[in-house]
C-alpha positions as CSV (number, residue, x, y, z in Angstrom):
1,M,-169.1,49.7,79.9
2,K,-166.0,48.3,82.3
3,E,-164.4,46.4,79.8
4,I,-165.0,49.7,77.5
5,N,-163.4,51.7,80.4
6,K,-160.9,49.3,81.0
7,S,-159.7,49.6,77.0
8,I,-159.5,53.1,77.8
9,V,-157.0,52.8,80.9
10,T,-155.0,50.6,79.0
11,D,-154.3,52.4,76.0
12,I,-153.6,55.6,78.2
13,I,-151.3,53.6,80.0
14,R,-149.7,52.1,77.4
15,S,-149.5,55.2,74.7
16,Q,-148.4,58.1,78.3
17,H,-146.4,55.7,80.6
18,P,-145.5,56.3,83.1
19,V,-148.5,57.7,84.0
20,S,-149.9,58.4,87.7
21,R,-153.7,56.7,88.6
22,A,-154.7,60.5,89.3
23,R,-153.5,61.7,85.8
24,I,-155.6,58.5,84.4
25,S,-158.4,59.9,86.3
26,E,-158.3,63.1,85.2
27,I,-157.7,62.2,81.0
28,T,-161.0,59.4,81.6
29,G,-163.0,61.4,84.1
30,L,-163.7,58.2,85.8
31,N,-164.0,58.2,89.7
32,K,-160.2,57.2,91.5
33,A,-161.7,54.0,92.9
34,T,-162.9,52.7,89.8
35,V,-159.3,53.7,88.3
36,S,-158.1,51.7,90.7
37,S,-159.9,49.0,90.7
38,L,-159.1,48.4,86.5
39,I,-156.2,49.0,87.6
40,D,-155.7,46.2,90.1
41,E,-157.1,43.9,87.3
42,L,-154.6,44.8,84.8
43,I,-152.0,44.5,87.4
44,H,-153.0,40.9,87.9
45,E,-153.7,40.0,83.9
46,G,-149.3,40.6,83.8
47,L,-150.4,44.0,81.2
48,V,-149.2,47.0,83.6
49,I,-146.5,47.2,86.6
50,E,-145.8,50.2,89.0
51,L,-142.7,51.3,88.6
52,G,-142.1,53.4,91.7
53,T,-143.1,57.1,92.9
54,G,-142.8,60.1,90.5
55,P,-142.5,63.8,91.9
56,S,-145.1,65.6,93.1
57,A,-144.3,69.6,93.6
58,V,-146.8,69.1,96.5
59,G,-148.3,66.3,98.6
60,R,-148.0,62.6,98.6
61,R,-145.8,61.7,95.5
62,P,-147.9,59.6,93.1
63,R,-146.7,56.0,92.3
64,M,-146.3,55.6,88.8
65,L,-147.3,52.8,86.2
66,G,-146.3,51.5,83.1
67,F,-147.3,49.2,80.3
68,N,-145.3,45.9,80.8
69,G,-144.1,45.3,77.0
70,R,-143.1,41.4,77.7
71,A,-146.6,40.6,78.4
72,G,-147.0,39.7,74.7
73,Y,-145.6,39.3,71.1
74,A,-146.2,39.7,67.6
75,V,-144.7,38.6,64.5
76,G,-144.0,40.9,61.1
77,V,-142.9,39.6,58.1
78,A,-141.5,41.5,55.3
79,I,-142.1,40.2,51.8
80,D,-139.4,41.1,49.3
81,L,-138.4,39.9,46.0
82,H,-135.5,38.3,46.9
83,E,-136.2,37.5,50.9
84,V,-138.5,37.4,53.3
85,R,-137.8,39.4,56.5
86,F,-139.0,38.2,59.9
87,L,-138.8,39.8,63.6
88,L,-140.6,39.2,66.8
89,I,-141.1,42.0,69.3
90,D,-142.9,42.7,72.7
91,L,-146.0,44.5,73.2
92,L,-143.7,48.3,73.1
93,G,-141.5,47.3,70.1
94,K,-138.3,45.9,71.4
95,L,-136.5,43.2,69.1
96,E,-136.3,39.7,70.4
97,K,-135.6,38.0,67.4
98,S,-135.3,38.5,63.7
99,L,-134.1,36.1,60.9
100,V,-134.0,36.8,56.8
101,I,-134.4,33.7,54.5
102,A,-133.8,33.9,51.0
103,S,-136.8,34.0,48.4
104,P,-136.3,32.2,45.3
105,V,-137.0,35.0,42.1
106,G,-140.5,33.7,40.8
107,M,-141.4,31.6,43.2
108,E,-144.9,30.7,43.3
109,V,-147.6,32.1,46.1
110,E,-148.6,29.0,47.5
111,Q,-144.6,28.6,48.0
112,T,-144.1,31.8,49.8
113,V,-147.1,30.7,52.3
114,Y,-146.0,27.8,52.9
115,Q,-142.6,29.5,53.9
116,V,-144.1,31.8,56.0
117,V,-145.5,29.3,57.2
118,D,-143.0,27.5,58.5
119,V,-140.6,29.9,60.0
120,V,-143.7,31.7,62.2
121,Q,-144.4,28.3,63.7
122,Q,-140.8,28.1,64.4
123,I,-140.9,31.9,65.9
124,V,-143.9,31.4,68.2
125,Q,-143.0,28.2,69.2
126,S,-139.3,29.7,70.4
127,A,-141.0,32.8,71.8
128,P,-140.6,33.7,75.6
129,S,-143.4,32.9,78.0
130,S,-145.9,35.4,78.2
131,P,-149.5,36.6,79.9
132,L,-151.0,36.6,76.4
133,G,-148.6,34.8,73.9
134,V,-148.1,35.6,70.9
135,I,-150.7,38.1,69.4
136,G,-150.8,37.5,65.7
137,V,-148.6,38.2,62.5
138,G,-148.8,41.4,60.3
139,I,-147.8,41.2,57.1
140,A,-146.2,43.6,54.8
141,V,-146.2,42.8,50.8
142,P,-144.4,46.1,48.4
143,G,-148.0,46.6,45.9
144,L,-151.0,47.4,46.5
145,V,-153.0,45.9,49.5
146,D,-156.9,45.6,50.3
147,F,-155.5,45.9,54.1
148,K,-159.7,45.3,55.8
149,K,-160.0,42.3,53.0
150,G,-156.2,40.8,53.7
151,V,-156.0,40.6,49.9
152,V,-153.5,41.6,47.7
153,W,-155.0,43.3,44.3
154,N,-151.3,43.8,42.6
155,A,-147.9,43.2,43.7
156,P,-145.5,43.2,40.1
157,N,-142.9,42.8,41.0
158,L,-143.9,39.5,42.9
159,H,-146.1,39.3,39.7
160,W,-149.1,38.4,42.2
161,M,-153.0,39.6,41.8
162,N,-156.0,39.4,43.4
163,I,-154.1,36.9,46.6
164,P,-156.4,36.1,49.3
165,L,-153.1,36.5,51.4
166,R,-154.5,36.8,55.2
167,K,-157.0,34.1,54.1
168,M,-154.4,31.7,52.6
169,L,-151.8,32.2,56.0
170,E,-155.0,32.0,58.5
171,A,-155.7,28.5,56.8
172,H,-152.0,27.5,58.5
173,L,-151.7,29.6,61.2
174,D,-154.3,29.0,64.3
175,L,-153.7,33.2,64.8
176,P,-154.8,36.8,63.4
177,V,-153.1,38.0,60.6
178,F,-153.0,41.2,58.9
179,I,-151.3,42.6,56.0
180,D,-150.4,45.7,54.5
181,N,-148.4,47.3,51.8
182,E,-144.6,47.6,52.6
183,S,-144.4,51.4,52.1
184,N,-147.2,52.2,54.6
185,M,-145.6,49.9,57.3
186,G,-141.8,51.9,57.1
187,A,-144.4,54.7,57.8
188,I,-146.2,53.6,60.8
189,A,-142.6,52.0,62.0
190,E,-140.9,55.2,61.9
191,Q,-143.8,57.3,64.2
192,W,-143.7,54.7,66.6
193,L,-140.1,54.3,66.9
194,G,-138.2,55.9,64.5
195,K,-137.9,60.1,62.8
196,G,-141.6,60.1,62.4
197,Q,-142.0,60.4,66.3
198,N,-141.2,64.4,65.8
199,Y,-144.0,65.1,63.0
200,S,-147.5,65.5,62.5
201,N,-146.9,65.4,58.5
202,F,-144.2,63.6,56.9
203,V,-143.6,60.9,54.3
204,Y,-141.3,57.6,54.4
205,L,-139.8,57.4,50.7
206,S,-139.0,53.4,50.8
207,V,-136.3,52.1,48.6
208,T,-136.1,48.5,48.1
209,T,-136.6,46.7,44.9
210,G,-139.7,48.8,43.8
211,L,-139.9,52.2,45.5
212,G,-143.0,53.1,47.0
213,S,-144.2,55.9,49.9
214,G,-146.6,56.0,53.0
215,I,-147.7,59.4,53.9
216,V,-148.6,60.6,57.3
217,V,-150.6,63.6,57.7
218,N,-151.8,65.0,61.0
219,R,-150.5,61.9,62.7
220,Q,-152.9,59.6,60.7
221,L,-151.1,57.4,57.6
222,M,-153.2,58.9,54.6
223,R,-154.6,55.5,53.0
224,G,-156.6,57.6,50.3
225,S,-160.2,56.8,48.3
226,G,-159.5,53.1,47.4
227,G,-156.3,52.1,50.0
228,I,-153.7,52.6,47.8
229,A,-152.3,56.1,48.5
230,G,-148.5,56.6,48.1
231,E,-147.7,54.6,44.8
232,V,-145.4,57.6,43.8
233,G,-143.0,54.5,42.8
234,H,-145.6,54.8,39.4
235,M,-145.9,58.0,39.0
236,V,-144.9,58.7,35.5
237,V,-141.3,60.8,35.0
238,V,-140.4,59.6,31.6
239,V,-142.7,59.8,28.9
240,D,-143.1,57.3,26.6
241,G,-139.8,55.8,28.8
242,L,-139.0,52.5,30.4
243,L,-141.6,49.6,30.5
244,C,-142.5,49.0,34.0
245,S,-143.6,45.7,35.8
246,C,-147.0,47.4,36.3
247,G,-147.6,47.6,32.6
248,N,-147.2,51.4,32.1
249,R,-143.9,53.1,30.6
250,G,-141.6,55.7,32.1
251,C,-142.7,55.0,36.3
252,L,-140.2,56.4,38.3
253,E,-139.1,53.0,40.1
254,M,-137.7,51.9,37.1
255,Y,-135.3,54.6,37.1
256,A,-134.8,55.6,41.3
257,S,-135.0,51.7,43.0
258,E,-132.4,48.8,43.1
259,K,-133.6,47.0,40.1
260,A,-133.1,50.3,38.5
261,L,-129.2,51.1,39.7
262,I,-128.1,47.1,38.6
263,E,-130.1,47.7,35.6
264,I,-128.1,50.6,34.4
265,F,-125.0,49.8,36.2
266,Q,-125.2,46.9,33.4
267,Q,-125.7,48.6,30.6
268,K,-123.1,51.4,31.3
269,S,-120.4,49.1,32.2
270,G,-121.6,45.4,30.3
271,K,-120.9,43.8,33.5
272,E,-123.6,41.4,35.8
273,V,-123.9,41.9,38.9
274,S,-126.6,40.9,41.9
275,T,-126.9,42.9,44.5
276,V,-126.6,47.1,44.8
277,E,-124.2,46.0,47.4
278,E,-121.1,45.5,44.6
279,I,-122.1,48.8,42.7
280,F,-121.3,50.3,45.3
281,Q,-118.4,49.0,46.3
282,R,-117.1,49.8,43.2
283,A,-117.5,53.0,43.5
284,E,-116.0,53.8,47.4
285,N,-113.2,51.6,45.4
286,G,-113.1,54.5,42.4
287,D,-115.3,52.9,39.5
288,V,-116.7,55.7,37.3
289,L,-119.4,53.8,36.2
290,A,-120.5,52.9,39.4
291,K,-120.7,56.0,40.7
292,A,-122.6,57.3,37.2
293,A,-125.0,54.5,38.0
294,I,-125.2,55.9,41.2
295,S,-126.0,59.6,40.3
296,S,-128.3,58.7,38.0
297,V,-130.2,56.9,40.6
298,G,-129.9,59.7,43.0
299,R,-131.2,62.6,40.5
300,Y,-134.3,60.6,39.5
301,L,-135.0,60.1,43.2
302,A,-134.4,64.0,43.7
303,T,-136.9,64.3,41.5
304,G,-139.5,61.7,43.4
305,M,-138.8,63.8,46.4
306,N,-139.6,66.9,44.5
307,N,-142.7,65.9,43.4
308,L,-143.4,64.9,46.7
309,I,-142.5,67.9,49.0
310,H,-144.6,70.0,46.2
311,T,-147.7,68.0,46.8
312,C,-147.4,67.0,50.3
313,N,-145.8,70.0,51.6
314,P,-144.7,67.6,55.0
315,E,-142.5,68.8,57.4
316,S,-139.4,65.8,56.6
317,V,-139.2,63.6,54.1
318,I,-137.5,60.2,55.6
319,V,-136.0,57.1,53.1
320,G,-136.0,54.3,53.9
321,G,-134.6,50.5,52.9
322,R,-131.5,48.8,52.3
323,I,-130.2,51.7,49.7
324,T,-130.0,53.9,52.7
325,R,-126.9,52.2,54.0
326,F,-125.1,54.4,51.3
327,Q,-126.7,57.4,52.1
328,S,-123.2,59.2,51.7
329,L,-122.8,58.7,47.9
330,L,-126.8,59.0,46.8
331,W,-126.6,62.6,48.4
332,E,-124.3,63.3,46.0
333,A,-126.4,63.5,43.5
334,I,-129.7,64.4,45.4
335,Q,-128.4,67.5,47.1
336,P,-127.8,69.4,43.9
337,V,-131.0,68.7,42.3
338,L,-133.2,69.7,44.9
339,S,-131.5,73.3,45.9
340,K,-132.3,74.2,42.5
341,S,-136.3,73.7,43.3
342,M,-138.5,75.6,45.3
343,V,-137.7,73.3,48.2
344,D,-135.2,74.8,49.9
345,S,-136.3,78.2,49.2
346,F,-139.8,77.9,50.5
347,F,-141.0,74.5,51.5
348,H,-138.1,74.0,54.6
349,T,-138.9,69.8,54.3
350,K,-136.3,68.1,55.9
351,L,-134.7,65.0,54.0
352,E,-133.6,62.2,56.5
353,W,-132.7,59.1,56.5
354,S,-133.8,56.3,58.7
355,T,-132.3,55.3,61.2
356,L,-135.0,52.0,62.3
357,G,-132.6,49.7,60.0
358,Q,-133.4,46.8,57.4
359,N,-136.0,45.9,59.8
360,A,-138.2,49.0,59.3
361,I,-141.2,47.5,57.5
362,S,-141.5,44.1,59.2
363,L,-141.5,46.1,62.6
364,G,-144.3,48.2,61.2
365,A,-146.1,45.1,60.1
366,A,-146.2,43.7,63.9
367,S,-147.0,46.7,65.1
368,L,-150.6,46.1,63.0
369,V,-151.2,43.3,65.3
370,I,-150.4,45.7,68.1
371,D,-152.4,48.5,67.1
372,H,-155.1,45.8,66.9
373,R,-155.2,44.0,70.0
374,F,-155.1,47.3,72.3
375,A,-157.4,49.6,70.1
376,K,-158.6,52.4,71.1
377,P,-162.5,52.6,71.9
378,T,-163.9,55.3,70.6
379,I,-166.7,55.9,73.4
380,L,-166.5,56.3,77.0
């Protein structure tokens, strides 16, 4: 019972700091002596710090408590078709270190595992000294993921099928490993430290090599009955359209993603490009065909947003991913499509661009580790 109470007190301080002992006693129903004893232990363990006195209308000013973010660290990893992005954060989400390495297209799973293990081990060794050390690794993958089992069912762009990724990584890392879908991790990051903090209901739309979404309803990530909700990139928008890597035809991500933008531009221009940056640079320099390709992707992206808004009725759709660096050019194509629908008239959903940058997904992956380590108990 003591450990349960201690976990509850820790969770309150972590989520509500700065907070006083009296407020913790009020929230938990525990007497002040018990709260003080638990807090003394948490201070001794390095998880809680005293912040000084807080305001008071009457009587003695309370001593405020805060959660010590630098009591430990977590590693977040975002695996994509062309790169793997790593970061090390403290327990409050402050970035300590980030690193991006190239991932050759078509690289085998085993090679990716060794690559991830090698870099994670380097990051762990370089982490600052702390009471808890590095508490685990979160991995975000673009595809269908069994979060509970740590298995990647199908990651079409990576050509991975039924990969026991957690088991493979934990065989080499002396740390707990958590695996989840990249869009879900983007949504979690937004809810924790981004624009999602402002909403109870929002959709995070991840635009990278592929397209996916993380859906938050009543401040909870919606996983669906099989744990794979949010795969909007594979909703069909063109009947008998382009063949998708998932095996279906006409999927949205074939028309509204980084790979779609590159393919559309190459078809229109006959010129080879390897990155979306090249296309946007051409557009900014007045290239008509580059602008036409961006406009096409923007219109289909708006179609996907329109479908999400009408289905979920969120307070906001937050767009993230590398492509958001070029939001002004995309908005020129998105806005006319949305303004013609019922979205403006009835739904009043805000369209926003993520401010977390390219670390959003790996940040969400690292938060998996922290949430698990400090999971709120269900009983008192």
